[in-house]
Backbone as numpy.savetxt, mean C-alpha at the origin, in Angstrom:
# Nx Ny Nz CAx CAy CAz Cx Cy Cz
-30.01 -25.62 22.16 -28.83 -25.20 22.91 -27.63 -24.97 21.79
-27.91 -25.95 21.23 -26.98 -26.07 20.18 -26.64 -24.96 19.14
-28.36 -24.26 18.82 -28.14 -23.11 18.33 -28.11 -22.38 18.54
-28.19 -21.84 20.30 -27.89 -20.57 20.98 -26.55 -20.77 21.08
-25.62 -21.70 21.18 -23.80 -21.52 21.21 -23.71 -21.17 19.79
-24.10 -21.47 18.75 -23.69 -20.85 17.22 -23.88 -19.51 17.36
-25.26 -18.92 17.80 -25.12 -17.96 17.60 -24.61 -16.50 18.44
-24.03 -17.04 19.92 -22.99 -17.05 20.48 -21.60 -16.93 19.91
-21.27 -17.89 19.31 -19.94 -17.57 18.41 -20.16 -16.73 17.36
-20.99 -16.49 16.75 -21.18 -15.96 15.58 -21.10 -14.26 15.85
-21.64 -13.71 17.35 -22.07 -12.22 17.86 -20.83 -12.47 17.99
-19.59 -13.10 18.96 -18.16 -12.84 19.22 -17.51 -12.56 17.75
-17.21 -12.77 16.67 -16.85 -13.33 15.78 -17.24 -12.64 14.59
-16.40 -12.22 13.94 -17.34 -11.47 12.67 -15.86 -11.74 11.62
-15.58 -12.15 10.20 -14.76 -11.90 9.54 -14.88 -11.20 8.06
-14.42 -10.40 7.89 -14.99 -10.01 6.58 -13.62 -9.64 5.66
-13.85 -9.69 4.58 -12.66 -9.34 3.44 -12.29 -7.77 3.45
-11.68 -7.28 3.12 -11.96 -5.50 2.54 -10.43 -5.16 2.15
-10.43 -4.36 1.33 -9.10 -3.53 1.34 -7.93 -3.96 2.02
-6.61 -4.18 2.06 -5.38 -4.76 3.04 -4.85 -3.56 2.48
-4.10 -3.04 3.55 -2.96 -1.77 3.08 -1.78 -2.50 3.94
-1.00 -3.12 3.26 0.19 -3.87 3.57 1.65 -3.43 2.92
2.51 -3.47 3.26 3.81 -3.17 2.22 4.33 -4.31 1.98
4.68 -4.11 0.98 5.88 -5.04 -0.38 6.84 -4.94 -0.19
8.04 -5.98 0.39 9.15 -5.78 -0.30 9.59 -6.97 -1.50
10.13 -5.94 -2.58 10.29 -7.02 -3.75 11.56 -6.73 -4.15
12.30 -7.99 -3.68 13.76 -8.99 -3.52 13.91 -8.69 -4.68
15.28 -8.30 -4.92 16.26 -8.48 -5.89 17.21 -9.47 -5.90
17.41 -9.87 -4.15 18.75 -10.72 -3.91 18.09 -11.53 -2.51
18.51 -12.37 -2.83 18.51 -13.88 -1.17 19.22 -13.00 -0.50
20.02 -12.00 -0.33 21.46 -11.43 0.47 20.34 -11.34 2.28
19.82 -12.01 3.25 19.51 -11.75 4.22 19.79 -10.33 4.98
20.73 -10.77 4.84 21.58 -9.10 5.60 21.66 -8.42 4.86
21.33 -8.04 3.62 21.00 -6.59 2.85 19.97 -6.44 3.23
19.17 -7.53 3.06 17.81 -7.04 3.71 17.52 -6.59 4.78
18.16 -7.31 5.88 17.81 -6.70 7.17 18.15 -4.90 7.28
19.80 -5.51 6.80 20.03 -3.55 6.96 19.22 -2.32 6.13
18.83 -2.83 4.78 17.76 -2.05 4.57 16.51 -1.71 4.93
16.25 -2.82 5.63 14.54 -2.27 6.41 14.91 -1.77 8.01
16.43 -2.39 8.15 16.37 -1.65 9.78 16.61 -0.17 9.06
17.08 0.36 8.31 17.08 2.24 7.95 15.27 2.48 7.72
14.94 1.78 7.05 13.37 2.64 6.93 12.71 2.21 8.79
12.99 1.28 8.94 12.32 1.12 10.20 13.05 2.59 11.23
14.33 2.59 11.31 14.75 3.52 11.93 14.57 5.41 11.19
14.01 5.14 10.10 13.48 6.92 9.58 12.27 7.20 9.91
11.35 6.16 10.13 10.02 6.40 9.97 9.83 5.65 11.21
10.07 4.72 12.51 9.73 4.09 13.34 8.55 3.94 13.63
7.45 5.34 13.76 5.51 4.94 13.77 5.19 4.14 12.50
5.89 4.22 11.44 5.19 3.78 10.29 5.54 2.40 10.09
6.79 1.99 10.25 7.37 0.84 9.63 7.58 -0.33 10.87
7.81 0.76 12.36 8.39 -0.61 13.30 6.95 -1.38 13.86
7.33 -3.00 13.70 6.13 -3.81 13.92 4.97 -4.34 12.82
5.15 -3.20 11.60 4.80 -3.40 10.67 4.77 -4.32 9.63
3.47 -4.92 9.13 3.51 -6.52 8.58 3.93 -6.30 7.14
4.78 -7.54 6.68 5.12 -7.24 5.22 5.04 -8.46 4.17
4.64 -8.18 3.49 5.24 -9.06 2.63 6.32 -9.03 1.21
6.79 -10.19 1.21 7.77 -10.23 0.21 7.56 -11.52 -0.89
7.39 -10.04 -2.08 7.90 -10.69 -3.20 9.35 -10.94 -4.26
8.54 -11.91 -4.76 9.83 -13.02 -4.84 9.86 -12.76 -6.43
9.16 -12.08 -7.21 9.08 -12.47 -8.39 10.27 -11.25 -9.51
10.73 -11.04 -8.37 12.35 -10.06 -9.35 13.38 -10.14 -9.40
13.36 -11.80 -8.27 14.95 -12.67 -8.55 14.65 -13.46 -9.59
16.69 -13.66 -9.80 17.01 -15.04 -11.39 15.96 -15.89 -10.86
16.25 -16.63 -10.08 16.08 -17.78 -9.56 15.09 -18.19 -8.80
13.56 -19.10 -8.84 13.33 -19.33 -7.32 13.72 -19.67 -5.94
13.94 -19.15 -5.05 14.90 -19.02 -3.66 14.15 -20.77 -3.08
15.39 -21.30 -2.25 14.55 -22.69 -1.78 13.79 -22.13 -0.39
13.62 -23.12 0.24 13.40 -22.80 1.50 14.42 -22.45 2.54
15.54 -22.50 2.62 16.12 -22.50 3.45 16.08 -20.92 3.16
16.73 -20.53 2.23 16.55 -18.97 1.81 16.11 -18.09 2.01
14.26 -18.75 1.80 13.53 -17.38 2.67 13.38 -17.80 3.71
13.56 -18.95 4.68 13.57 -18.81 5.94 14.82 -17.81 6.52
15.91 -17.10 5.88 16.32 -17.01 6.26 15.74 -15.50 5.77
15.61 -15.16 4.84 14.69 -13.81 4.98 13.79 -13.26 5.90
13.21 -14.58 6.04 11.87 -14.32 7.15 12.59 -13.74 8.34
13.40 -13.96 8.59 14.63 -14.34 9.82 14.96 -12.94 10.04
15.57 -12.33 9.24 15.88 -11.22 8.52 14.86 -9.92 8.79
14.08 -9.82 8.52 12.78 -9.16 8.28 12.08 -8.85 9.95
12.45 -10.23 10.52 12.20 -9.87 11.78 13.01 -8.99 12.61
14.40 -9.36 12.48 15.76 -9.02 13.26 15.58 -7.51 12.84
15.01 -7.21 11.84 14.59 -5.54 11.41 13.21 -5.09 11.93
13.12 -5.79 12.51 12.07 -4.52 13.84 10.80 -4.71 12.88
10.67 -5.65 11.71 9.19 -5.78 11.26 8.47 -7.33 11.36
7.43 -7.22 10.53 6.65 -8.56 10.81 6.09 -9.20 9.04
6.74 -10.26 9.13 6.67 -10.78 8.11 5.54 -11.63 7.97
4.44 -11.25 7.02 3.45 -12.13 7.14 2.59 -12.78 5.88
3.81 -12.56 4.64 3.27 -13.64 3.65 4.24 -13.90 2.77
3.99 -14.34 1.33 4.67 -14.07 0.07 3.56 -13.88 -0.61
4.22 -12.81 -1.77 3.38 -12.58 -2.62 4.22 -13.15 -4.36
2.92 -13.05 -5.71 3.21 -13.78 -6.91 3.41 -15.12 -6.58
2.28 -15.35 -7.31 1.79 -16.83 -7.31 1.77 -17.73 -8.57
3.00 -18.48 -8.35 4.14 -19.23 -9.01 3.99 -20.51 -8.52
3.95 -21.42 -9.36 3.73 -22.84 -8.12 4.72 -22.87 -7.49
6.14 -22.36 -7.71 7.20 -22.42 -6.68 7.04 -21.95 -5.38
6.62 -20.79 -5.65 6.27 -20.09 -4.68 4.65 -20.18 -3.89
4.26 -21.12 -4.21 2.99 -21.24 -3.56 3.56 -22.88 -2.47
4.48 -23.93 -2.75 5.19 -24.70 -2.67 6.02 -24.21 -1.71
7.03 -23.11 -1.53 7.08 -22.44 -0.54 6.60 -21.67 0.45
5.31 -21.17 0.23 4.35 -21.12 0.89 4.17 -22.18 2.45
3.29 -22.94 1.74 3.18 -23.94 2.39 4.06 -24.64 2.91
5.03 -25.08 2.64 5.92 -25.30 3.41 6.14 -24.20 4.31
6.67 -23.49 4.67 6.60 -22.58 5.34 5.61 -22.28 6.28
4.47 -22.59 5.96 3.07 -22.61 6.63 3.06 -20.81 6.84
2.91 -20.08 5.21 2.57 -19.00 5.39 1.36 -18.24 3.97
0.94 -17.49 4.26 -0.09 -17.12 3.43 0.41 -16.73 2.05
-0.12 -16.90 0.82 0.67 -16.29 -0.32 -0.54 -15.23 -1.27
0.03 -13.93 -1.11 -0.87 -12.93 -1.43 -0.83 -12.59 -2.93
-0.87 -13.49 -3.53 -1.08 -13.35 -4.99 -1.54 -12.08 -5.53
-3.62 -12.22 -5.14 -3.98 -11.01 -5.60 -3.82 -9.29 -4.83
-2.50 -9.62 -3.93 -2.47 -8.07 -3.56 -1.25 -7.19 -3.86
-0.74 -7.56 -5.23 0.46 -6.50 -5.58 0.21 -5.53 -5.54
0.77 -4.34 -5.86 0.32 -2.93 -5.86 0.25 -2.84 -7.04
1.32 -3.16 -7.77 1.06 -2.53 -9.02 2.23 -3.30 -10.26
1.48 -4.15 -11.29 2.26 -4.47 -11.83 3.46 -4.47 -12.07
4.78 -5.28 -12.43 6.19 -4.81 -12.90 6.40 -4.02 -14.06
6.79 -3.16 -14.15 7.60 -2.19 -15.34 8.59 -2.28 -16.21
8.51 -3.15 -16.98 9.82 -3.59 -17.69 10.40 -2.65 -18.90
11.46 -2.47 -19.47 11.65 -1.41 -20.25 11.26 -2.02 -21.43
10.17 -2.89 -21.53 9.66 -3.14 -23.08 8.70 -2.51 -22.82
7.81 -2.46 -21.36 6.67 -1.91 -21.57 6.16 -0.16 -20.62
7.45 0.50 -20.00 7.42 0.94 -18.87 6.91 2.54 -20.32
6.87 2.27 -21.28 6.17 3.93 -21.94 5.18 3.59 -22.74
4.49 2.27 -22.89 3.05 1.79 -23.02 1.81 2.45 -22.17
1.02 2.82 -22.70 0.22 3.32 -22.11 -0.67 1.96 -21.11
-0.93 2.07 -19.80 -1.28 1.37 -18.90 -3.09 1.42 -18.76
-3.03 0.44 -18.69 -4.74 0.08 -19.25 -5.34 0.32 -17.43
-6.65 0.62 -17.61 -7.20 0.86 -16.01 -8.26 0.57 -16.49
-9.31 0.26 -15.19 -10.81 0.20 -15.44 -11.06 1.36 -15.64
-12.57 1.22 -16.23 -13.01 2.46 -16.49 -14.20 2.85 -15.21
-13.84 3.95 -14.70 -14.48 4.73 -13.71 -16.07 4.74 -14.08
-16.99 4.42 -13.08 -18.57 4.55 -12.88 -18.87 6.25 -13.84
-20.05 6.54 -14.65 -20.47 7.08 -15.14 -21.63 8.00 -15.20
-21.79 9.29 -14.25 -22.85 9.93 -14.77 -24.02 10.13 -15.48
-25.15 10.63 -15.30 -26.31 10.59 -16.77 -25.97 11.23 -17.52
-24.88 12.06 -17.64 -24.19 12.84 -18.61 -23.34 12.35 -19.26
-22.49 11.01 -18.76 -21.53 10.49 -19.23 -19.85 11.20 -18.92
-20.00 12.34 -17.69 -19.07 12.17 -16.86 -18.53 11.15 -15.92
-17.27 11.11 -16.15 -16.86 10.25 -14.44 -16.62 10.64 -13.15
-17.12 9.51 -12.46 -17.80 10.23 -11.30 -17.04 9.52 -10.26
-16.36 10.63 -8.77 -15.19 10.13 -7.88 -16.64 9.74 -6.72
-15.75 8.80 -5.84 -16.39 8.75 -4.41 -16.04 9.81 -3.75
-17.29 10.74 -3.10 -16.99 11.72 -2.21 -17.48 11.12 -1.00
-16.77 11.50 -0.15 -16.76 11.11 0.98 -16.29 12.85 2.30
-17.56 12.76 3.33 -17.96 14.17 3.45 -17.30 14.37 4.99
-17.31 13.17 5.83 -17.44 13.62 7.07 -15.40 12.91 7.11
-14.89 13.42 8.11 -13.23 13.50 9.02 -12.92 12.02 8.89
-12.20 11.47 8.16 -11.49 10.59 8.09 -10.51 9.70 9.49
-11.06 9.38 10.64 -10.45 9.10 11.93 -9.48 8.42 11.82
-8.50 8.21 13.02 -7.53 7.06 13.29 -8.01 6.09 13.18
-7.59 4.65 12.03 -7.94 3.54 12.36 -9.09 3.34 11.10
-9.94 4.13 10.75 -10.13 4.20 9.78 -9.86 4.10 8.08
-10.31 3.34 7.48 -10.14 3.50 5.67 -10.95 3.81 4.95
-10.82 4.50 3.99 -12.34 4.83 2.74 -11.16 4.55 1.49
-11.69 3.63 0.85 -11.54 3.12 -0.76 -11.97 3.41 -1.95
-11.91 4.03 -2.83 -12.73 4.51 -4.23 -12.15 3.11 -5.03
-13.13 2.36 -5.04 -12.63 1.17 -6.07 -12.71 1.63 -7.49
-11.94 2.09 -8.38 -12.07 2.05 -9.79 -12.27 3.48 -10.60
-12.36 4.16 -9.14 -12.30 5.48 -9.53 -11.45 7.12 -8.34
-11.78 8.03 -8.51 -10.99 8.89 -7.51 -11.39 8.83 -6.50
-10.85 9.50 -5.79 -11.65 9.63 -4.04 -11.53 11.28 -3.83
-12.41 11.72 -3.29 -12.96 13.07 -3.09 -13.09 13.63 -1.61
-12.01 14.18 -0.73 -12.29 14.12 0.59 -12.70 15.23 1.13
-13.82 15.53 1.47 -14.27 17.04 2.02 -14.03 17.60 3.24
-13.15 16.21 4.10 -13.14 16.86 5.43 -11.55 16.23 5.73
-10.91 16.41 6.96 -9.68 16.09 7.03 -9.91 14.15 7.29
-8.30 14.27 6.92 -7.84 13.01 6.84 -7.00 12.73 8.43
-7.40 12.26 9.24 -6.38 12.20 10.77 -5.14 11.24 10.56
-4.59 11.27 11.64 -3.65 10.53 11.81 -3.92 9.12 12.52
-3.48 8.39 11.41 -3.56 6.42 11.48 -4.57 6.31 10.68
-5.17 7.08 10.12 -6.44 7.34 9.28 -5.58 6.20 7.57
-6.42 5.86 6.55 -5.65 5.37 5.61 -6.95 5.85 4.30
-6.85 6.71 3.26 -7.44 6.48 2.28 -6.75 6.29 1.09
-7.37 5.37 0.16 -6.92 4.45 -0.75 -7.72 4.83 -2.20
-7.69 4.67 -3.04 -7.99 4.78 -4.50 -7.26 4.30 -5.48
-8.26 3.38 -6.55 -7.18 3.29 -7.82 -7.24 4.52 -8.96
-8.17 5.47 -8.46 -7.71 6.62 -9.22 -6.61 8.16 -8.67
-7.00 9.19 -8.83 -6.23 10.16 -7.74 -7.38 10.21 -6.62
-6.62 11.00 -5.95 -7.03 11.38 -4.70 -7.13 13.11 -3.76
-8.05 13.25 -4.23 -8.07 14.95 -3.41 -9.04 14.94 -2.37
-7.93 15.80 -1.16 -8.32 16.04 0.22 -8.56 17.95 0.15
-9.99 18.49 0.29 -9.73 19.50 0.59 -10.16 19.88 2.20
-8.89 19.39 2.46 -8.58 19.83 4.21 -7.10 18.88 4.84
-6.96 19.03 6.14 -5.57 18.58 6.06 -5.66 16.74 6.22
-4.64 16.95 5.32 -4.11 15.33 5.00 -3.19 14.64 6.47
-3.67 14.46 7.60 -2.74 13.25 8.20 -1.97 12.07 8.04
-2.87 11.12 7.66 -2.56 10.00 7.76 -1.83 9.58 6.60
-2.23 8.15 5.83 -1.60 7.69 4.60 -2.36 8.07 3.27
-2.17 8.36 2.20 -3.08 8.71 0.81 -2.19 7.32 0.01
-3.10 6.45 -0.43 -2.48 5.54 -1.43 -3.35 5.82 -2.88
-3.11 6.52 -3.46 -3.44 6.71 -4.80 -2.91 5.72 -6.16
-4.06 5.20 -6.78 -2.95 4.00 -8.06 -3.27 3.39 -7.47
-3.81 2.41 -6.57 -3.50 1.72 -6.13 -3.50 0.29 -6.66
-4.08 -0.18 -8.13 -4.17 -1.24 -9.01 -3.04 -0.90 -10.02
-2.13 0.12 -9.63 -0.90 0.46 -10.67 -1.43 1.46 -12.05
-1.97 2.46 -11.39 -2.03 3.63 -12.80 -1.19 4.67 -12.06
-0.01 4.97 -13.21 1.03 6.05 -12.74 0.31 7.29 -13.05
-0.59 7.53 -13.74 -1.10 8.91 -14.07 -1.79 9.44 -12.90
-2.11 8.49 -11.78 -3.00 9.27 -11.03 -2.35 10.24 -9.51
-3.14 11.15 -9.39 -2.37 12.24 -8.26 -3.07 12.36 -7.52
-1.67 13.02 -5.89 -2.42 13.51 -4.85 -3.27 14.73 -4.75
-3.52 15.41 -4.32 -3.67 16.90 -3.89 -4.65 16.93 -2.38
-3.94 18.04 -1.79 -4.38 17.94 -0.20 -4.39 19.53 -0.31
-5.08 20.34 0.86 -5.10 21.37 0.81 -3.65 21.71 2.25
-3.83 20.98 3.12 -3.03 20.66 4.61 -2.14 19.79 4.73
-0.55 19.49 3.96 -0.13 18.67 3.99 0.97 18.28 5.06
-0.06 17.01 5.75 1.04 16.75 7.15 0.65 14.81 6.94
0.89 14.78 5.63 0.83 12.94 5.54 2.04 11.89 6.72
1.42 10.73 6.78 2.56 10.02 7.31 2.79 9.14 6.22
2.18 9.01 5.25 2.91 8.24 4.18 2.44 8.96 2.93
2.35 9.07 1.31 1.50 9.13 0.37 2.06 7.88 -0.49
1.17 7.38 -1.74 2.02 6.15 -2.16 1.18 6.62 -3.40
1.71 6.63 -4.86 1.06 6.60 -5.92 2.17 5.49 -6.51
0.63 4.09 -7.15 1.13 2.53 -8.30 2.36 2.43 -7.29
2.46 2.39 -5.79 3.27 1.42 -5.27 4.66 2.09 -4.79
5.05 3.79 -5.86 5.99 4.70 -5.03 5.67 5.18 -3.87
6.39 5.25 -2.69 5.78 6.11 -1.72 7.10 7.02 -0.94
6.65 8.15 -0.12 7.59 8.45 0.73 6.69 9.48 2.04
7.43 9.10 3.25 7.12 9.20 3.94 7.18 10.74 4.50
6.39 10.99 6.10 6.60 12.23 6.21 7.95 12.59 6.74
8.75 12.42 7.14 10.23 12.25 7.91 11.06 12.67 5.94
11.14 12.13 4.84 11.46 12.37 3.93 11.02 13.85 3.20
9.57 14.53 3.78 9.40 15.79 3.42 9.64 17.31 3.38
10.21 17.56 2.91 10.83 19.16 2.81 10.41 19.80 3.96
11.09 20.58 4.69 10.04 21.65 5.43 9.28 22.30 5.64
9.49 22.93 3.62 8.59 23.71 3.38 7.35 23.32 2.92
7.31 22.06 2.56 5.75 21.35 2.08 4.99 21.13 2.94
5.46 21.16 4.60 4.63 20.98 5.85 3.84 21.63 6.04
2.29 21.24 5.97 1.11 22.09 6.56 1.12 23.46 5.34
1.70 22.68 4.02 0.66 23.98 2.78 0.49 23.09 1.85
-0.32 23.62 0.58 -1.00 22.90 -0.35 -0.08 21.93 -1.18
-0.57 21.19 -1.50 0.59 20.17 -1.66 -0.19 19.23 -2.93
0.65 19.07 -4.25 0.28 17.91 -4.78 1.46 16.77 -5.02
1.16 15.30 -5.54 2.13 14.20 -5.34 1.77 13.30 -6.77
2.79 13.51 -7.99 2.94 13.22 -9.02 3.68 12.05 -9.14
3.97 10.87 -10.42 4.82 10.15 -10.38 5.85 10.70 -11.53
6.90 10.86 -11.49 7.87 10.78 -12.74 8.49 9.76 -12.91
8.79 9.42 -13.72 9.14 7.67 -13.99 8.79 6.81 -12.50
10.12 6.37 -12.36 10.09 5.95 -10.72 9.83 6.27 -9.42
10.38 7.87 -9.70 10.04 8.76 -8.62 8.72 9.67 -8.22
8.15 9.71 -6.92 7.16 10.12 -6.15 7.88 11.75 -6.30
7.02 12.45 -6.49 7.37 13.86 -6.93 6.72 14.97 -6.14
7.04 15.61 -5.24 6.13 16.75 -4.39 6.02 18.26 -4.51
4.99 19.37 -4.61 5.51 20.22 -4.92 3.87 21.20 -3.99
4.16 22.59 -4.36 3.53 23.54 -3.65 1.90 23.16 -4.51
1.06 23.68 -4.91 0.13 24.03 -5.38 0.16 25.48 -5.49
């Protein structure tokens, strides 16, 4: 009977680890009112994307580690803005203690990109080597089927090439560049591990969000002239640029 009960529980609950598409807020101040106002603007600009969305707080850019009370006020500010705080990022001993005290997870491994300082901003960025084919050429991940709402495709350590449409509510992620030979109506995240040289290309631009190395733009911020057109996206410094192909 115990074996049958264990088998039934296994069938009911299945737990897997995978790529997590969660937004991160990089804080430069512990002013909870400033955080709330800034996030409210994000929610108002793109409610379908940001309302009730999970959010990780990254404390790495603060001059001093905040205390428990300050972080609790920040978490309350996130909630009042209409988003859902799910944990802290940046794995220092202080942050680990804060996460334990507040009963929050610490997402030390889920930072979108390493912080670029004035000393390292112009240095070449190390990236993982892509898999190679028999003739030594880089091999991207090719995905032939449409990516539908709720689905996610991730190309680890390489480019992602999609031969069909990416639907609204779908997510495509690559450590390299993303090429969409069809309509892009979901979210596209290139340079997921910090490659600022990654690009996004698509034949029909309707994306809810495009992001490269942590910098992003949402559909509401895209010029009308680019919507529904062949578009490429790339980074110039800290700015994510969009232009017709």
